[in-house]
C-alpha positions as CSV (number, residue, x, y, z in Angstrom):
1,M,-0.6,-26.1,19.8
2,G,-0.1,-22.8,21.6
3,A,0.5,-19.4,19.8
4,R,3.3,-18.2,21.9
5,P,6.7,-18.9,20.5
6,A,8.6,-21.4,22.4
7,S,11.0,-20.1,24.8
8,G,14.3,-19.6,23.6
9,E,12.9,-19.4,20.0
10,P,14.1,-16.2,18.1
11,Q,11.7,-13.3,17.4
12,L,12.1,-10.2,15.6
13,R,14.4,-7.6,16.9
14,R,12.6,-5.3,19.2
15,N,13.7,-1.4,19.4
16,S,15.7,-1.6,16.3
17,L,13.9,0.7,14.1
18,G,13.8,4.6,14.2
19,L,11.1,6.6,13.1
20,L,12.7,7.1,9.8
21,E,12.6,3.5,9.1
22,V,9.1,3.2,10.1
23,V,8.0,5.9,7.8
24,A,10.2,4.8,5.0
25,L,8.2,1.6,4.7
26,S,4.8,3.2,4.4
27,I,6.2,5.9,1.9
28,S,7.8,2.9,-0.2
29,I,4.5,0.9,-0.5
30,I,2.3,3.8,-1.9
31,A,5.3,4.7,-4.2
32,P,4.3,8.3,-5.0
33,T,6.0,8.5,-8.1
34,M,4.5,5.3,-9.7
35,A,0.9,6.8,-8.4
36,M,1.9,10.2,-10.4
37,S,2.9,8.2,-13.4
38,L,-0.1,5.8,-13.6
39,N,-3.0,7.3,-11.7
40,T,-3.2,10.7,-12.7
41,P,-4.7,10.2,-16.2
42,L,-7.7,8.3,-14.8
43,V,-8.3,11.1,-12.1
44,A,-8.1,13.8,-15.0
45,G,-10.4,11.9,-17.1
46,A,-13.0,11.4,-14.3
47,S,-12.7,14.8,-13.0
48,G,-12.7,16.8,-16.3
49,G,-9.2,18.2,-15.2
50,A,-10.3,18.9,-11.5
51,V,-7.2,16.9,-10.3
52,A,-5.7,18.8,-7.6
53,I,-9.1,19.1,-5.8
54,T,-9.6,15.5,-6.5
55,F,-6.5,14.6,-4.6
56,A,-7.1,17.2,-1.6
57,V,-10.4,15.4,-0.9
58,A,-9.0,11.9,-1.2
59,T,-6.2,13.3,1.3
60,V,-8.7,14.2,3.8
61,A,-10.6,11.0,3.4
62,M,-7.4,8.9,3.8
63,V,-6.8,10.9,7.0
64,L,-10.3,9.8,8.3
65,A,-9.7,6.2,7.4
66,G,-6.3,6.0,9.0
67,V,-6.9,7.4,12.3
68,S,-8.1,4.1,13.2
69,F,-4.8,2.6,12.4
70,V,-2.9,5.4,14.2
71,E,-5.2,4.8,17.5
72,F,-4.8,1.0,17.3
73,G,-0.9,1.4,16.9
74,K,-0.8,3.4,20.1
75,R,-2.4,0.6,21.8
76,L,-1.4,-2.6,20.2
77,P,2.0,-2.5,18.4
78,S,2.2,-5.5,16.6
79,A,3.5,-7.1,13.3
80,G,0.2,-8.5,12.5
81,S,-1.2,-4.8,11.8
82,A,-4.9,-5.4,10.7
83,F,-4.8,-8.8,11.9
84,T,-3.9,-7.8,15.3
85,Y,-6.2,-4.8,15.4
86,V,-9.5,-6.5,14.1
87,T,-8.7,-9.7,16.5
88,Y,-8.9,-7.5,19.5
89,G,-11.7,-5.4,18.3
90,L,-14.0,-8.2,16.6
91,G,-12.5,-11.5,17.5
92,P,-10.2,-14.1,16.2
93,R,-12.4,-15.0,13.3
94,A,-12.7,-11.5,12.1
95,G,-9.2,-10.8,12.7
96,F,-7.6,-13.9,10.8
97,V,-9.9,-12.7,7.5
98,S,-8.7,-9.3,7.8
99,G,-5.0,-10.3,8.2
100,W,-5.8,-12.9,5.4
101,G,-6.8,-10.0,3.0
102,L,-4.1,-7.8,3.9
103,L,-1.4,-10.5,3.2
104,L,-2.8,-11.0,-0.2
105,T,-2.7,-7.3,-0.7
106,Y,1.1,-6.8,0.0
107,W,1.8,-10.0,-1.6
108,A,0.1,-9.1,-5.0
109,Y,1.7,-5.6,-4.6
110,A,4.9,-7.1,-4.4
111,A,4.4,-9.4,-7.4
112,G,2.9,-6.6,-9.5
113,T,5.6,-3.8,-8.6
114,A,8.2,-6.3,-9.7
115,A,6.5,-6.6,-13.0
116,A,6.3,-2.8,-13.3
117,F,9.9,-2.5,-12.6
118,G,10.6,-5.0,-15.3
119,N,8.4,-3.1,-17.9
120,F,10.0,0.2,-16.9
121,A,13.6,-1.3,-17.0
122,V,12.7,-2.6,-20.6
123,V,11.6,1.0,-21.8
124,F,14.5,2.6,-20.0
125,L,17.0,0.3,-21.8
126,E,15.5,0.7,-25.3
127,H,16.6,4.3,-25.1
128,F,20.1,2.9,-25.4
129,G,18.9,0.4,-28.4
130,L,18.9,-2.7,-25.7
131,H,16.1,-5.0,-26.1
132,T,14.7,-7.3,-23.2
133,V,12.2,-8.9,-21.7
134,W,10.3,-7.5,-18.6
135,W,10.2,-11.0,-16.5
136,L,14.0,-11.4,-16.4
137,W,14.1,-7.9,-14.7
138,A,11.2,-8.8,-12.3
139,L,12.9,-12.0,-11.2
140,L,16.3,-9.9,-10.6
141,A,14.1,-7.4,-8.7
142,L,12.7,-10.1,-6.8
143,G,16.0,-12.0,-6.0
144,V,17.4,-8.3,-4.7
145,V,14.3,-7.7,-2.6
146,W,14.7,-11.4,-1.1
147,A,18.4,-10.7,0.0
148,M,17.6,-7.3,1.3
149,G,14.8,-8.6,3.4
150,V,16.8,-11.4,4.9
151,L,19.7,-9.3,5.8
152,D,18.5,-6.5,7.7
153,V,15.2,-4.7,7.8
154,K,16.8,-1.5,8.6
155,L,18.7,-1.9,5.4
156,S,15.7,-2.8,3.4
157,T,13.7,0.3,4.7
158,R,16.4,2.9,4.3
159,A,17.2,1.7,0.9
160,A,13.5,1.8,-0.1
161,L,13.4,5.4,1.2
162,A,16.4,6.3,-0.8
163,I,15.3,5.0,-3.8
164,E,11.9,6.4,-3.7
165,G,13.6,9.8,-2.5
166,V,15.5,9.9,-5.7
167,S,12.7,9.2,-8.0
168,V,10.6,11.9,-6.2
169,L,13.2,14.3,-6.9
170,I,13.0,13.5,-10.4
171,I,9.4,14.5,-10.5
172,L,9.9,17.6,-8.8
173,A,12.7,18.6,-11.1
174,L,10.1,18.0,-13.9
175,T,7.2,20.1,-12.2
176,A,9.5,23.0,-11.4
177,A,10.5,23.1,-15.4
178,I,6.7,23.0,-16.2
179,L,5.9,25.8,-13.6
180,A,9.1,27.9,-14.8
181,R,7.7,28.0,-18.2
182,G,4.2,28.7,-17.3
183,G,2.7,25.4,-18.2
184,Q,0.9,25.0,-21.7
185,E,-1.6,28.0,-21.1
186,G,-0.5,29.9,-18.3
187,L,-0.5,29.1,-14.5
188,T,-3.9,28.5,-13.1
189,L,-5.9,27.2,-10.3
190,Q,-8.6,25.3,-12.5
191,P,-7.5,22.3,-11.5
192,F,-8.5,23.1,-7.8
193,L,-12.2,23.9,-9.2
194,P,-15.0,21.5,-10.3
195,Q,-15.0,21.3,-14.3
196,K,-17.6,20.2,-16.7
197,T,-18.3,16.7,-14.9
198,G,-19.3,18.5,-11.7
199,L,-19.1,17.1,-8.4
200,A,-20.4,13.8,-9.7
201,G,-16.9,13.5,-11.8
202,I,-14.7,14.5,-8.7
203,G,-16.6,11.9,-6.8
204,F,-15.8,9.1,-9.2
205,A,-12.2,10.2,-9.6
206,I,-11.7,10.0,-6.0
207,V,-11.8,6.2,-6.4
208,Y,-8.5,6.5,-8.4
209,A,-7.0,9.1,-5.9
210,V,-7.7,6.9,-3.2
211,L,-5.9,4.1,-4.8
212,S,-2.9,5.9,-4.9
213,F,-2.7,5.9,-1.1
214,A,-3.1,2.3,-0.9
215,G,-0.5,0.7,1.6
216,F,0.1,4.0,3.6
217,E,-0.8,1.7,6.7
218,G,2.3,-0.5,6.0
219,A,4.3,1.1,8.8
220,A,1.9,-0.7,11.2
221,T,3.5,-4.1,10.4
222,L,6.8,-2.8,12.2
223,G,5.1,-2.2,15.3
224,E,7.2,-4.9,17.2
225,E,10.6,-3.8,15.8
226,A,10.3,0.2,16.3
227,Q,11.6,2.2,19.1
228,N,8.9,3.4,20.9
229,P,6.3,1.8,18.7
230,R,3.1,3.6,20.2
231,R,4.8,7.0,19.1
232,A,6.5,5.9,15.9
233,V,4.0,3.8,14.4
234,P,0.9,6.6,14.7
235,W,3.3,9.3,13.4
236,A,4.4,7.2,10.5
237,V,1.0,6.3,9.3
238,L,-0.6,9.6,9.8
239,G,2.7,11.5,8.4
240,T,2.9,9.4,5.2
241,V,-0.8,10.3,4.5
242,V,-0.2,14.0,4.7
243,I,3.2,14.0,3.0
244,A,1.8,11.9,0.2
245,G,-1.2,13.7,-0.2
246,L,0.4,17.3,-0.3
247,F,3.0,15.8,-3.0
248,F,0.0,14.6,-5.0
249,V,-1.9,17.5,-5.1
250,F,1.1,19.5,-6.0
251,V,2.3,17.4,-8.9
252,G,-1.2,16.7,-9.9
253,W,-1.8,20.3,-10.2
254,A,1.6,20.6,-12.0
255,E,0.9,17.9,-14.6
256,T,-2.8,19.4,-15.6
257,V,-1.0,22.8,-16.0
258,G,1.5,21.4,-18.1
259,F,-1.1,19.6,-20.4
260,G,-3.3,22.7,-20.3
261,M,-7.0,22.8,-19.5
262,R,-7.8,22.4,-23.1
263,G,-5.5,19.5,-23.4
264,V,-7.1,17.6,-20.3
265,A,-8.6,15.0,-22.9
266,A,-5.0,14.2,-24.1
267,F,-3.7,14.0,-20.3
268,A,-6.6,11.3,-19.8
269,K,-5.5,9.3,-22.7
270,D,-1.8,9.5,-21.8
271,A,-0.2,6.0,-21.0
272,A,2.8,7.9,-19.8
273,P,2.0,11.6,-19.0
274,L,5.4,12.2,-17.3
275,D,7.3,11.1,-20.2
276,T,5.2,13.4,-22.5
277,L,5.8,16.3,-20.1
278,G,9.4,15.6,-19.9
279,V,10.1,15.9,-23.6
280,R,7.9,18.9,-24.1
281,Y,9.5,20.9,-21.0
282,V,12.7,19.6,-20.6
283,G,14.0,17.5,-23.5
284,A,14.1,13.8,-24.6
285,A,16.8,12.8,-22.0
286,M,14.1,13.8,-19.2
287,A,12.0,11.1,-20.5
288,T,14.7,8.7,-20.1
289,V,15.7,9.9,-16.7
290,I,11.8,9.6,-15.8
291,D,11.7,6.1,-16.9
292,L,14.6,5.4,-14.6
293,G,13.0,7.1,-11.9
294,A,9.7,5.0,-12.2
295,A,11.5,1.8,-12.5
296,I,13.4,2.6,-9.1
297,S,10.0,3.6,-7.4
298,A,8.5,0.3,-8.8
299,F,11.3,-1.6,-6.9
300,A,10.9,0.3,-3.7
301,C,7.4,-0.7,-3.8
302,S,8.0,-4.4,-4.2
303,L,10.7,-4.1,-1.5
304,G,8.2,-2.5,0.9
305,S,5.3,-4.8,0.1
306,A,7.2,-7.8,0.6
307,T,8.6,-6.6,3.8
308,A,5.0,-5.8,5.4
309,A,3.8,-9.2,3.7
310,A,6.3,-11.1,5.7
311,R,5.5,-9.5,8.8
312,I,1.8,-10.2,8.8
313,L,2.4,-13.8,7.6
314,Y,5.0,-14.1,10.4
315,A,2.4,-12.8,12.8
316,M,-0.2,-15.1,11.7
317,S,2.0,-18.2,11.6
318,R,3.6,-17.3,15.3
319,D,0.1,-17.3,16.6
320,G,-0.7,-20.9,15.3
321,A,-3.2,-19.8,12.6
322,L,-0.9,-20.9,9.7
323,P,1.9,-23.6,9.8
324,R,4.6,-22.7,12.2
325,V,7.5,-23.2,9.7
326,L,6.5,-19.7,8.0
327,G,7.2,-17.9,11.8
328,Y,11.1,-18.9,11.6
329,V,13.4,-16.3,12.4
330,E,16.6,-16.3,11.3
331,P,18.8,-16.3,14.6
332,S,21.5,-14.0,14.1
333,R,19.7,-11.1,12.1
334,R,16.3,-11.6,13.7
335,T,14.4,-11.5,10.3
336,P,11.0,-13.4,9.4
337,L,13.2,-15.8,7.2
338,G,10.5,-18.4,6.7
339,A,7.7,-15.8,5.8
340,H,9.8,-13.6,3.7
341,T,11.1,-16.4,1.6
342,A,7.5,-17.9,1.1
343,V,6.3,-14.1,0.0
344,V,9.4,-13.8,-2.4
345,L,9.2,-17.4,-4.0
346,T,5.4,-17.3,-4.6
347,A,5.7,-14.0,-6.2
348,L,8.3,-14.8,-8.3
349,V,6.5,-18.1,-9.4
350,A,3.5,-16.0,-9.9
351,D,5.2,-13.5,-12.2
352,L,6.8,-16.2,-14.5
353,A,3.3,-17.8,-14.8
354,W,2.4,-14.7,-16.6
355,S,5.5,-14.0,-18.7
356,R,3.9,-13.9,-21.9
357,A,1.7,-11.1,-20.7
358,G,3.0,-7.6,-20.8
359,G,4.7,-6.3,-17.7
360,F,2.0,-3.4,-17.0
361,D,-0.9,-6.1,-17.6
362,V,0.5,-8.1,-14.9
363,Y,1.2,-4.9,-12.8
364,S,-2.5,-4.2,-13.3
365,A,-3.8,-7.2,-12.6
366,W,-2.2,-7.9,-9.2
367,G,-2.6,-4.2,-8.2
368,T,-6.1,-4.8,-8.6
369,L,-6.6,-7.9,-7.0
370,G,-4.6,-6.4,-3.9
371,T,-6.5,-3.2,-3.8
372,L,-9.8,-5.2,-3.4
373,T,-8.7,-7.1,-0.3
374,L,-6.8,-4.0,1.2
375,I,-10.1,-1.8,1.2
376,V,-12.1,-4.8,2.9
377,A,-9.1,-4.8,5.4
378,Y,-9.6,-1.1,6.0
379,L,-13.2,-1.3,6.6
380,M,-12.8,-4.1,9.0
381,V,-10.1,-2.1,11.1
382,N,-12.4,0.8,11.2
383,A,-15.4,-1.3,12.2
384,A,-12.9,-2.9,14.9
385,A,-12.1,0.5,16.3
386,V,-15.7,1.4,17.1
387,R,-16.2,-1.7,19.1
388,Y,-12.9,-2.1,20.8
389,F,-12.6,1.6,21.8
390,G,-16.5,1.7,22.4
391,R,-15.7,-0.8,25.2
392,E,-13.8,1.7,27.0
393,Y,-15.8,4.9,26.2
394,G,-15.9,7.3,29.2
395,R,-12.6,6.2,30.4
396,P,-9.6,8.6,30.2
397,G,-7.8,8.7,26.9
398,T,-10.9,7.9,24.7
399,S,-12.6,10.4,22.5
400,A,-16.0,10.3,20.7
401,V,-14.2,11.9,17.6
402,R,-11.5,9.8,17.4
403,H,-12.7,6.6,18.4
404,L,-16.3,6.8,17.1
405,V,-16.9,9.8,14.6
406,F,-13.4,9.2,12.5
407,P,-13.9,5.4,12.3
408,I,-17.6,5.5,11.1
409,L,-16.6,8.4,8.7
410,G,-13.6,6.3,7.5
411,F,-15.9,3.2,7.2
412,L,-18.6,5.0,5.0
413,I,-16.1,6.7,2.9
414,L,-14.3,3.3,2.0
415,L,-17.5,1.9,0.8
416,W,-17.5,4.2,-2.2
417,P,-14.0,2.8,-3.8
418,L,-14.9,-0.6,-3.0
419,Y,-18.3,-0.4,-4.8
420,N,-16.6,1.2,-8.0
421,S,-14.0,-1.3,-7.8
422,V,-16.4,-4.3,-8.3
423,W,-19.3,-2.8,-10.2
424,P,-19.9,-2.7,-13.0
425,L,-17.8,-5.6,-13.7
426,Q,-14.8,-5.1,-16.0
427,P,-14.1,-7.1,-19.2
428,G,-11.6,-9.9,-19.4
429,V,-9.5,-10.9,-16.3
430,F,-10.5,-7.9,-14.5
431,G,-14.0,-8.8,-14.3
432,V,-12.9,-12.0,-12.6
433,L,-10.6,-10.6,-10.0
434,P,-13.6,-9.7,-7.7
435,F,-14.6,-13.0,-7.6
436,V,-10.7,-14.0,-6.7
437,A,-10.7,-11.7,-4.0
438,A,-14.0,-12.9,-2.5
439,A,-12.9,-16.6,-2.7
440,W,-9.5,-15.6,-0.9
441,L,-11.6,-14.2,1.9
442,V,-13.8,-17.1,2.0
443,T,-11.1,-19.4,2.0
444,G,-9.6,-17.6,5.2
445,W,-12.9,-17.5,6.9
446,L,-13.0,-21.3,6.4
447,R,-9.6,-21.8,7.6
448,I,-10.3,-20.4,10.8
449,S,-13.5,-21.5,11.5
450,L,-12.6,-25.1,11.0
451,M,-9.9,-24.4,13.7
452,D,-10.8,-25.7,17.3
453,Q,-12.0,-23.5,19.5
454,E,-9.0,-23.8,22.1
455,R,-6.5,-23.2,19.5
456,R,-8.6,-20.0,17.9
457,A,-8.7,-18.6,21.7
458,L,-4.9,-18.3,21.7
459,I,-4.6,-16.1,18.5
460,G,-3.4,-12.9,19.7
461,Q,-1.8,-14.0,22.8
462,A,1.8,-13.4,21.6
463,L,1.1,-9.6,22.0
464,A,2.3,-10.1,25.7
465,D,1.6,-6.2,26.4
466,A,-2.2,-6.1,25.5
467,E,-5.4,-7.4,26.9
468,S,-6.8,-10.7,25.9
469,P,-8.9,-10.8,22.6
470,E,-12.2,-12.1,22.8
471,T,-12.7,-15.7,21.5
472,G,-16.1,-15.3,19.9
473,A,-17.0,-13.8,16.6
């Protein structure tokens, strides 16, 4: 019944990942190329063209929200990420619910971005007169994700970074072409200023900008495998937000300039703005290259998300909160075979169940569902930081700004995108997703609440170099 792995039972390989691999996981999950392909029209429409300032404000907001992950990463390096942090801050019940929610997030992203990969692959091949179906490519992607995740986490993280790096270079080449030709109406700083929709428009657009950063904390799930995790994880989390934020601001500005301020309405309605700009400023061949870049970015995101989901599932299973078979580690490579297989297999089944829908429809549905539980997990981590570090306030190493002010500000900032994600309810399946997310979280609460007190108290004990969590809450 204990949460600790049995003596001699294989565990994740410690001290095996450098800073590069840890950073790679977070970058692959947020998938900057996909964000710039899918989210910028939404930001442009809501802000009236103030795309650059919207992403700049969102970057500041994410830095504030991410400070809690940074501070916890210094103290509690664990594959459980939010599960571990909230357990030590608010107790096992709240910790399980946050981990349960983040597990759904990464799983949904793995399934959804595999569908997006399939959709981009279909579009790419149609440039050559080949007609296929998205779900075949999604299944192929998930098969490769499984193989790479089982072989070696260093291989999967480096591959994800290399893949995302190629797609980012493609986008930067396009932005260079836009700027070299002076954009549609000349280079302007108008995207850095409020437009007709005013500050209220920017406030609403921030919802979409913030969602572009979703998954920046993924590096925290490598806390047990990283070299010097108390340094690597905080640097990776904060560095990812800053790097991605600069990329989003620059590319968002270039896209807006490419359409021109008088073309914001067209920008907002364009389902494939990078394709449009590629044809306009480079040529038809650029659209083909961009579709390829978007496809490989989607694959990298699926790989990174599955890697993170497997670590959280492993940590929860190892601690006895879920069936121990899911915590099985492959002895020679020391990868979480049981958890990784469960994540990929269920994602594969979920995508097949939606095979009659469009690939982007599947991506949108899974992505929306995952983002709902992601924001809840972020909220809980910030609340846990206030309590966890508040117990130590006044001791050396504690800071009122980093351990109190920033977590409170991060918590308050996150309430806005959560509210706008659930209200007003959207038509069709998207109106049902908030209830699905709520049902998932309630199921997690019931699971941990029905567990006996002694077993619940053991949750978190596998993290040997941290203090014992509270058994209440």
